[in-house]
C-alpha positions in Angstrom: 103.0 103.7 73.2 101.8 105.9 70.3 98.4 106.4 71.9 100.1 107.4 75.2 102.5 109.8 73.5 99.7 111.4 71.6 97.1 111.6 74.4 99.2 111.8 77.5 97.7 108.8 79.2 97.1 105.0 78.7 94.4 102.9 80.1 94.9 99.1 80.2 93.1 95.9 81.1 95.3 92.8 81.8 92.7 90.0 81.7 95.2 87.3 82.7 95.9 89.2 85.9 92.4 90.5 86.4 93.9 94.0 86.6 92.8 97.3 85.1 94.7 100.6 85.3 95.4 104.0 83.9 98.7 105.9 83.7 99.4 109.6 83.0 102.6 111.2 82.0 104.7 113.5 84.1 106.6 115.9 81.9 109.4 118.5 82.2 110.7 120.7 79.5 108.4 119.1 77.0 109.6 115.6 77.6 108.0 112.7 79.5 110.2 111.8 82.5 107.8 109.6 84.6 104.3 108.2 84.8 101.7 108.2 87.6 99.5 105.1 87.6 96.5 103.8 89.4 95.3 100.2 89.1 92.8 97.9 90.7 90.9 94.6 90.3 89.0 94.4 87.0 85.6 93.5 88.6 85.6 96.8 90.5 87.8 99.0 88.3 86.8 98.8 84.6 88.6 100.7 81.8 85.7 103.1 81.6 86.0 103.8 85.4 89.7 104.2 85.0 89.3 106.7 82.1 86.7 108.6 84.2 89.5 109.3 86.7 91.7 110.9 84.0 91.0 114.6 85.0 92.2 113.9 88.6 95.1 111.8 87.5 96.3 114.4 85.0 96.0 117.1 87.7 98.1 115.0 90.1 100.7 114.3 87.4 100.9 118.1 86.6 101.5 118.8 90.3 104.6 116.5 90.2 106.2 118.4 87.3 108.1 121.0 89.5 110.0 118.1 91.2 111.2 116.6 87.9 114.6 117.7 86.8 115.2 118.2 83.1 118.5 117.6 81.5 
């Protein structure tokens, strides 16, 4: 959680499920309100591949920010 809060994303590999993914934060008014995630089967979607998608994932998460209501 600390890494995600500091860097704005988290990449993960769940070996027991054979799943790899990456999630980026969606913020409003300086607070994280949601996450946008992409995942896939580990043999075809490594952590390195997931992290290479970070620029596009971050851009997509940024486009969602206008629809997030802040309190």
